[in-house]
C-alpha positions as CSV (number, residue, x, y, z in Angstrom):
1,X,15.2,12.7,41.9
2,X,11.9,14.3,42.6
3,X,11.2,17.3,44.8
4,X,10.7,16.3,48.5
5,X,7.4,17.8,49.9
6,X,8.0,20.7,52.2
7,X,6.3,19.1,55.2
8,X,8.3,15.9,54.9
9,X,11.5,17.9,54.6
10,X,10.8,19.9,57.7
11,X,9.9,16.7,59.7
12,X,13.1,14.9,58.7
13,X,15.0,18.0,59.5
14,X,13.5,18.2,63.0
15,X,14.4,14.5,63.8
16,X,17.9,15.1,62.6
17,X,18.3,18.2,64.7
18,X,17.0,16.5,67.8
19,X,19.5,13.7,67.4
20,X,22.5,15.7,66.3
21,X,22.4,19.4,67.2
22,X,21.5,21.8,69.9
23,X,18.5,24.1,69.8
24,X,20.3,27.2,68.7
25,X,22.1,25.3,65.9
26,X,18.7,23.9,64.8
27,X,17.2,27.3,64.6
28,X,20.1,28.6,62.5
29,X,19.7,25.7,60.0
30,X,15.9,26.2,59.8
31,X,16.4,29.9,59.0
32,X,18.8,28.9,56.2
33,X,16.3,26.3,54.8
34,X,13.4,28.8,54.9
35,X,15.6,31.3,53.0
36,X,16.2,28.8,50.3
37,X,12.7,27.4,50.0
38,X,10.7,30.7,50.2
39,X,11.8,32.1,46.8
40,X,10.7,28.9,45.2
41,X,7.3,28.5,47.0
42,X,6.5,31.9,48.4
43,X,6.7,33.7,45.1
44,X,3.5,32.1,44.1
45,X,1.8,33.5,47.2
46,X,2.8,37.1,46.7
47,X,2.4,37.1,42.9
48,X,-0.7,35.0,42.4
49,X,-1.5,36.6,39.1
50,X,2.0,36.4,37.8
51,X,1.9,40.2,37.2
52,X,5.0,41.6,35.5
53,X,7.1,44.0,37.3
54,X,6.5,47.3,35.5
55,X,8.2,49.6,37.9
56,X,11.2,50.0,35.6
57,X,9.3,50.1,32.2
58,X,9.2,53.3,30.2
59,X,5.5,53.9,29.5
60,X,6.4,55.6,26.2
61,X,7.6,52.3,24.8
62,X,4.3,50.6,25.5
63,X,1.1,50.8,23.4
64,X,-0.9,51.8,26.5
65,X,-1.6,55.2,27.9
66,X,0.7,56.1,30.8
67,X,-2.3,56.6,33.1
68,X,-3.0,52.9,32.7
69,X,0.4,52.0,33.8
70,X,0.2,54.4,36.7
71,X,-2.9,52.7,38.0
72,X,-1.5,49.3,37.3
73,X,1.8,49.8,39.1
74,X,0.4,51.6,42.1
75,X,1.6,55.1,41.2
76,X,-2.0,56.2,41.4
77,X,-4.6,54.5,43.6
78,X,-7.7,52.9,42.0
79,X,-10.8,54.7,43.2
80,X,-13.6,52.8,44.8
81,X,-16.0,51.9,42.1
82,X,-13.8,53.3,39.4
83,X,-12.0,51.8,36.5
84,X,-8.9,49.6,37.0
85,X,-7.1,51.8,34.6
86,X,-7.3,55.3,35.9
87,X,-8.9,57.3,38.8
88,X,-12.2,59.1,38.4
89,X,-12.7,62.8,39.0
90,X,-13.4,63.2,42.7
91,X,-12.6,64.9,46.0
92,X,-9.2,64.8,47.6
93,X,-8.5,61.6,49.5
94,X,-5.5,59.9,51.0
95,X,-5.0,56.2,51.0
96,X,-4.0,54.4,54.2
97,X,-0.5,54.3,53.0
98,X,-0.4,58.1,52.6
99,X,-0.5,58.0,48.9
100,X,-2.8,60.6,47.4
101,X,-5.6,60.0,44.9
102,X,-5.9,62.4,42.0
103,X,-8.6,64.9,43.0
104,X,-10.5,67.6,41.1
105,X,-8.0,70.2,42.1
106,X,-5.0,68.1,41.1
107,X,-6.5,67.3,37.8
108,X,-7.2,71.0,37.2
109,X,-3.5,71.6,37.7
110,X,-2.3,68.5,35.9
111,X,0.1,68.7,33.0
112,X,-0.5,68.2,29.3
113,X,-4.0,67.2,28.4
114,X,-5.2,63.7,27.5
115,X,-7.7,63.5,24.7
116,X,-10.0,60.5,24.1
117,X,-11.2,60.1,20.5
118,X,-14.3,57.9,20.0
119,X,-15.6,56.8,16.7
120,X,-18.8,58.6,15.7
121,X,-21.9,56.6,16.7
122,X,-24.2,55.1,14.1
123,X,-28.0,55.1,14.7
124,X,-29.7,51.7,15.2
125,X,-30.5,51.4,11.5
126,X,-26.9,51.7,10.5
127,X,-25.2,49.8,13.4
128,X,-25.2,46.5,11.4
129,X,-23.8,48.2,8.3
130,X,-20.1,47.3,8.1
131,X,-19.5,50.1,5.6
132,X,-20.7,52.8,8.0
133,X,-19.0,51.2,11.0
134,X,-15.8,51.1,9.1
135,X,-16.2,54.7,7.9
136,X,-16.8,55.9,11.5
137,X,-13.6,54.1,12.7
138,X,-11.6,55.6,9.9
139,X,-12.7,59.1,10.7
140,X,-11.8,58.6,14.4
141,X,-8.4,57.2,13.6
142,X,-7.6,60.0,11.2
143,X,-8.5,62.7,13.8
144,X,-6.5,60.8,16.4
145,X,-3.5,60.6,14.1
146,X,-3.6,64.3,13.5
147,X,-3.8,65.2,17.2
148,X,-1.1,62.6,18.0
149,X,1.4,64.4,15.9
150,X,1.3,67.1,18.6
151,X,3.5,65.4,21.2
152,X,2.4,67.9,23.8
153,X,-0.9,66.1,23.9
154,X,-1.6,62.5,24.8
155,X,-4.2,60.8,22.7
156,X,-6.3,57.7,23.6
157,X,-8.1,56.1,20.6
158,X,-8.4,52.9,18.6
159,X,-8.5,49.7,20.5
160,X,-8.8,51.5,23.9
161,X,-11.9,53.5,23.1
162,X,-13.5,51.0,20.7
163,X,-16.3,49.2,22.7
164,X,-15.5,51.1,25.9
165,X,-18.7,51.4,28.0
166,X,-17.5,53.2,31.2
167,X,-17.3,56.9,31.9
168,X,-14.7,58.7,29.8
169,X,-13.1,60.1,33.0
170,X,-12.0,56.6,33.8
171,X,-9.6,57.0,30.9
172,X,-8.0,60.0,32.6
173,X,-9.0,62.2,29.7
174,X,-9.5,65.9,30.0
175,X,-11.2,66.3,26.6
176,X,-13.5,64.0,24.5
177,X,-14.0,64.0,20.8
178,X,-17.2,62.2,19.8
179,X,-20.0,62.5,17.4
180,X,-22.5,60.7,15.2
181,X,-22.8,59.5,11.7
182,X,-26.1,59.2,9.8
183,X,-27.7,59.0,6.4
184,X,-29.2,62.1,4.8
185,X,-30.3,63.4,1.4
186,X,-29.0,66.2,-0.7
187,X,-31.3,68.6,-2.6
188,X,-31.1,66.5,-5.8
189,X,-32.2,63.4,-3.9
190,X,-28.7,61.8,-3.9
191,X,-27.7,59.9,-0.8
192,X,-25.5,61.8,1.6
193,X,-23.7,61.3,4.9
194,X,-24.0,63.7,7.7
195,X,-21.2,63.8,10.3
196,X,-21.6,65.6,13.6
197,X,-18.4,66.1,15.7
198,X,-18.2,67.5,19.2
199,X,-15.4,68.5,21.5
200,X,-16.4,68.1,25.2
201,X,-14.7,69.2,28.4
202,X,-14.9,65.9,30.4
203,X,-14.7,67.6,33.8
204,X,-17.7,70.0,33.3
205,X,-19.5,68.2,30.4
206,X,-19.5,71.5,28.5
207,X,-19.5,71.4,24.7
208,X,-16.5,73.5,23.6
209,X,-17.1,73.1,19.9
210,X,-19.3,71.2,17.5
211,X,-20.0,71.2,13.8
212,X,-21.9,69.2,11.2
213,X,-20.7,68.2,7.8
214,X,-22.8,66.9,4.9
215,X,-21.0,65.0,2.1
216,X,-22.4,63.1,-0.8
217,X,-22.0,59.4,0.0
218,X,-20.4,58.5,-3.3
219,X,-17.9,61.3,-2.8
220,X,-17.1,60.8,0.9
221,X,-13.7,59.1,0.5
222,X,-12.6,61.7,-2.1
223,X,-13.4,64.5,0.5
224,X,-12.2,62.6,3.5
225,X,-8.8,64.2,3.8
226,X,-10.1,67.7,3.6
227,X,-13.0,66.9,6.0
228,X,-10.8,65.3,8.6
229,X,-8.2,68.2,8.3
230,X,-10.8,70.8,9.0
231,X,-12.2,68.8,12.0
232,X,-8.7,68.2,13.4
233,X,-7.7,71.9,13.0
234,X,-10.9,73.1,14.7
235,X,-10.5,70.6,17.6
236,X,-6.8,71.6,18.1
237,X,-7.6,75.3,18.0
238,X,-10.4,75.1,20.5
239,X,-8.4,72.9,22.9
240,X,-5.6,75.4,22.9
241,X,-8.1,78.1,23.8
242,X,-9.6,76.0,26.5
243,X,-6.2,75.2,28.0
244,X,-5.3,78.9,28.0
245,X,-8.6,79.7,29.7
246,X,-8.1,76.9,32.3
247,X,-4.5,78.1,33.0
248,X,-5.6,81.8,33.3
249,X,-8.1,80.9,36.1
250,X,-5.4,79.3,38.2
251,X,-2.6,80.8,40.4
252,X,0.5,81.0,38.2
253,X,2.6,79.8,41.2
254,X,0.8,76.5,41.1
255,X,0.9,75.8,37.4
256,X,3.0,73.2,35.8
257,X,5.3,73.7,32.8
258,X,2.6,72.8,30.3
259,X,0.1,75.2,31.6
260,X,2.6,77.9,32.0
261,X,3.7,77.5,28.4
262,X,0.1,77.5,27.1
263,X,-0.7,80.7,29.1
264,X,2.5,82.4,27.8
265,X,1.9,81.4,24.2
266,X,-1.7,82.8,24.4
267,X,-0.1,86.2,25.0
268,X,2.5,86.0,22.3
269,X,0.6,88.0,19.7
270,X,-1.8,90.9,20.1
271,X,-0.6,92.2,23.4
272,X,1.3,95.2,24.7
273,X,4.9,95.3,26.0
274,X,3.8,94.7,29.6
275,X,1.9,91.6,28.4
276,X,4.9,90.4,26.5
277,X,7.1,90.7,29.6
278,X,4.6,88.7,31.6
279,X,4.5,86.0,28.9
280,X,8.3,85.9,28.9
281,X,8.3,85.4,32.7
282,X,5.8,82.6,32.4
283,X,7.8,80.9,29.7
284,X,11.1,81.1,31.6
285,X,9.4,79.6,34.6
286,X,8.1,76.7,32.4
287,X,11.6,76.0,31.1
288,X,13.0,76.1,34.7
289,X,10.3,73.6,35.8
290,X,10.8,71.3,32.9
291,X,14.1,71.8,31.1
292,X,13.4,69.0,28.6
293,X,10.1,70.4,27.4
294,X,10.5,71.4,23.7
295,X,7.2,73.2,23.9
296,X,8.3,75.4,26.8
297,X,11.6,76.3,24.9
298,X,9.7,77.1,21.7
299,X,7.2,79.4,23.6
300,X,10.1,81.1,25.3
301,X,11.7,81.8,21.9
302,X,8.4,83.2,20.6
303,X,8.0,85.6,23.6
304,X,11.6,86.9,23.1
305,X,11.0,87.4,19.4
306,X,7.9,89.5,20.3
307,X,10.1,91.6,22.5
308,X,12.3,92.2,19.5
309,X,9.3,93.4,17.6
310,X,8.4,96.0,20.2
311,X,11.7,97.9,20.2
312,X,14.6,96.5,18.2
313,X,16.8,99.5,19.3
314,X,16.6,98.5,22.9
315,X,16.9,94.8,22.3
316,X,19.8,93.2,24.2
317,X,22.0,91.1,21.8
318,X,22.1,88.5,24.5
319,X,18.4,87.9,23.9
320,X,19.2,86.8,20.4
321,X,21.5,84.2,21.9
322,X,18.7,83.2,24.2
323,X,16.3,82.9,21.3
324,X,18.7,80.6,19.3
325,X,19.4,78.6,22.4
326,X,15.7,78.1,23.0
327,X,15.1,77.1,19.4
328,X,18.0,74.6,19.5
329,X,16.6,73.1,22.7
330,X,13.1,72.9,21.3
331,X,14.4,71.1,18.2
332,X,16.3,68.6,20.3
333,X,13.5,67.7,22.7
334,X,10.6,67.9,20.2
335,X,12.0,67.1,16.8
336,X,8.7,65.4,15.7
337,X,6.1,67.7,17.3
338,X,4.1,69.5,14.7
339,X,3.0,72.2,17.1
340,X,6.6,72.9,18.3
341,X,8.0,72.9,14.8
342,X,5.4,75.5,13.7
343,X,6.4,77.8,16.5
344,X,10.1,77.3,15.7
345,X,9.3,78.2,12.1
346,X,7.6,81.4,13.2
347,X,10.6,82.4,15.3
348,X,13.1,81.7,12.6
349,X,11.1,83.7,10.1
350,X,11.1,86.6,12.6
351,X,14.9,86.3,12.8
352,X,15.3,86.4,9.0
353,X,16.2,82.8,8.6
354,X,13.6,82.3,5.9
355,X,15.1,79.2,4.2
356,X,15.6,77.3,7.4
357,X,12.1,78.4,8.5
358,X,10.6,77.0,5.2
359,X,12.2,73.6,5.8
360,X,11.0,73.4,9.4
361,X,7.5,74.5,8.5
362,X,7.2,72.0,5.7
363,X,8.2,69.3,8.2
364,X,5.5,70.5,10.6
365,X,2.9,70.2,7.8
366,X,4.2,66.8,6.8
367,X,3.7,65.5,10.3
368,X,0.3,67.0,10.6
369,X,-1.4,68.3,7.4
370,X,-4.2,69.8,9.5
371,X,-1.8,72.2,11.3
372,X,-3.2,75.5,10.2
373,X,-0.5,77.4,12.1
374,X,2.2,75.5,10.2
375,X,0.5,76.4,6.8
376,X,0.2,80.1,7.9
377,X,3.8,80.2,9.0
378,X,5.0,78.7,5.8
379,X,3.0,81.3,3.9
380,X,4.7,84.1,5.8
381,X,8.2,82.6,5.2
382,X,7.5,82.3,1.4
383,X,6.2,85.9,1.3
384,X,9.5,87.0,2.9
385,X,11.4,85.0,0.3
386,X,9.6,86.9,-2.4
387,X,7.5,83.9,-3.5
388,X,4.2,85.8,-3.1
389,X,2.0,83.6,-5.3
390,X,3.0,80.5,-3.3
391,X,2.5,82.3,-0.1
392,X,-1.1,83.2,-0.9
393,X,-1.9,79.5,-1.5
394,X,-0.5,78.5,1.9
395,X,-2.2,81.3,3.8
396,X,-5.5,80.7,2.1
397,X,-5.1,77.0,3.1
398,X,-4.6,78.0,6.8
399,X,-7.6,80.3,6.8
400,X,-9.8,77.5,5.3
401,X,-8.6,75.0,8.0
402,X,-9.0,77.3,11.0
403,X,-10.8,80.6,10.2
404,X,-11.4,81.2,13.9
405,X,-7.9,80.5,15.2
406,X,-6.8,82.9,17.8
407,X,-3.8,83.9,15.6
408,X,-6.0,84.2,12.4
409,X,-5.7,88.0,12.5
410,X,-2.0,87.7,11.8
411,X,-2.7,85.4,8.9
412,X,-5.1,87.9,7.5
413,X,-2.5,90.6,7.7
414,X,0.2,88.5,6.1
415,X,-2.2,87.7,3.2
416,X,-3.3,91.3,2.9
417,X,0.4,92.3,2.2
418,X,0.6,89.5,-0.5
419,X,-2.6,90.8,-2.1
420,X,-1.0,94.3,-2.1
421,X,2.0,93.0,-3.9
422,X,-0.2,91.2,-6.4
423,X,-2.1,94.5,-6.9
424,X,-5.3,92.9,-5.9
425,X,-6.4,95.9,-3.8
426,X,-10.0,94.8,-3.3
427,X,-8.8,91.5,-1.7
428,X,-6.2,93.4,0.4
429,X,-8.9,95.7,1.8
430,X,-11.1,92.8,2.7
431,X,-8.3,91.0,4.4
432,X,-7.3,94.1,6.4
433,X,-10.9,94.6,7.6
434,X,-10.8,91.0,8.9
435,X,-7.7,91.9,10.9
436,X,-9.2,95.0,12.3
437,X,-12.4,93.3,13.3
438,X,-10.4,90.9,15.4
439,X,-7.6,93.1,16.6
440,X,-8.2,96.8,16.2
441,X,-4.8,97.8,17.8
442,X,-2.7,96.2,15.0
443,X,-1.2,99.3,13.4
444,X,0.3,97.3,10.5
445,X,-3.3,96.3,9.4
446,X,-4.3,100.0,9.3
447,X,-1.2,100.8,7.3
448,X,-1.9,98.1,4.8
449,X,-5.6,99.2,4.6
450,X,-4.5,102.8,4.0
451,X,-2.1,101.7,1.2
452,X,-4.8,99.6,-0.5
453,X,-7.5,102.2,-0.3
454,X,-5.1,104.9,-1.7
455,X,-4.2,102.6,-4.6
456,X,-7.9,102.3,-5.4
457,X,-8.3,106.0,-5.3
458,X,-10.4,106.1,-2.2
459,X,-8.5,109.0,-0.7
460,X,-10.6,110.1,2.2
461,X,-10.9,106.5,3.5
462,X,-7.2,106.0,3.0
463,X,-6.4,109.2,5.1
464,X,-8.7,108.0,7.9
465,X,-7.0,104.6,7.9
466,X,-3.6,106.2,8.0
467,X,-4.6,108.4,10.9
468,X,-5.7,105.3,12.8
469,X,-2.3,103.7,12.2
470,X,-0.3,106.8,13.3
471,X,-2.4,107.1,16.4
472,X,-1.1,103.6,17.3
473,X,2.5,104.2,16.2
474,X,3.6,107.7,15.4
475,X,7.2,106.6,14.7
476,X,6.2,105.5,11.1
477,X,7.2,108.3,8.7
478,X,7.9,108.6,5.0
479,X,11.6,108.6,5.8
480,X,11.5,105.4,7.9
481,X,8.9,103.4,6.1
482,X,11.5,101.5,4.1
483,X,13.2,100.3,7.3
484,X,9.8,99.4,8.9
485,X,8.9,97.3,5.9
486,X,12.3,95.6,5.6
487,X,12.2,94.9,9.3
488,X,8.8,93.2,9.0
489,X,9.2,91.4,5.7
490,X,12.9,91.2,5.0
491,X,15.1,92.6,2.2
492,X,13.9,90.3,-0.7
493,X,10.3,91.4,-0.9
494,X,9.3,94.0,-3.4
495,X,7.0,96.1,-1.3
496,X,7.0,99.1,-3.5
497,X,3.2,98.9,-3.9
498,X,2.8,99.1,-0.2
499,X,5.1,102.1,0.2
500,X,3.6,103.9,-2.8
501,X,0.1,103.5,-1.4
502,X,1.1,104.9,2.0
503,X,2.7,108.0,0.3
504,X,-0.5,108.5,-1.7
505,X,-2.5,108.2,1.6
506,X,-0.5,111.2,2.9
507,X,2.3,109.6,4.9
508,X,4.9,112.3,5.7
């Protein structure tokens, strides 16, 4: 039996009611009929596009950036004239329903950054060349893959950015990685490829970093891994700096967990005790705001380890428990985040858990081979295990990937001690001078420099370097130097060359 048209059904119903029932009973029956019919017919009125109900869908399980879902499901309003995917940067506005539109101030305070990676553009002459188009797409995908291994970042790339013609702010991105690809010629006349890559702050349009790379065309794929690793490391390092700068300009009381963590981690190394306490307070606030942030827990552990380095004698044993608790939480919530794992490895090395640190840091590098901080941390852990030759290889790798990283002065110091143990005193002196050029207040660098100079027979220079070290930390003496070195490097390392050099320099 076919479906009776709604108009005929209602007409027959009215005739039947007039003949058999009173007015009130008729109204009651009509309400019941409407309740039955509306779900079948009215659904098409209210869902004309058959849009799925995404309100209960976890965005992380979809191959689309969460900002897209937010706009689609109504969590964020679509701006007038903007993309259907995400709101543009703009002034604060309220929708008629009272729901706010993301404004410039809100974006400035927003959580973890979104990075859009676009394939390098090819000039008109190369646009039709499938080999160059494919090469550009590969470079973009490799960079995006490296950045995506840092779960604290959200990466938009591939099918989303390919062919996109709108403004990048429509994608909700805070940073843009773009560039160009063109033909060139080497000095011998062989064909080459020149790749220019830029990192751009989407809000201001300011170029945060850029570099050009020239590679022989026949050798491009052989050098691709190293090239992409250097680019990814540089982009990551500069974004971390930019995030710290952004957070430092804001009121700490208005920062979210991500920004608090970035600001705290920027103060982990190269600061005084007061700075360490401030960093710890920021990290604790980040954990309080977002208890499931592995990054926040890892940064808290790092700030507490720094406190341990300032004055071990006054260190509360409860803080060791706090460090291990923070490390455990970070591993639970961010077990596949290359950045978080590299921080955990740093912390475990500082606690003397060198073997566990080695495993964690190797996993960090496996996830992201361009993670210079993972390579450097692994080098330090291997040094403390007494495997100095291996340590030098890892540390040199870190310095090649990110020579201007904000933590590079630490890497230079770690490698200087390795050179000392290898009795390569010239290399140790050069490494120490790198440290001092970046961070003159690091007394360990002055100690290593004094030892290396004394081992080379440059007595006057050695004495001057030792005087600089003792001016920064007068607690170091001939009687305590063994404890200082053991506390810094562990019990396995043979640091006799370091100690002998300091004694020759005049340490008393």
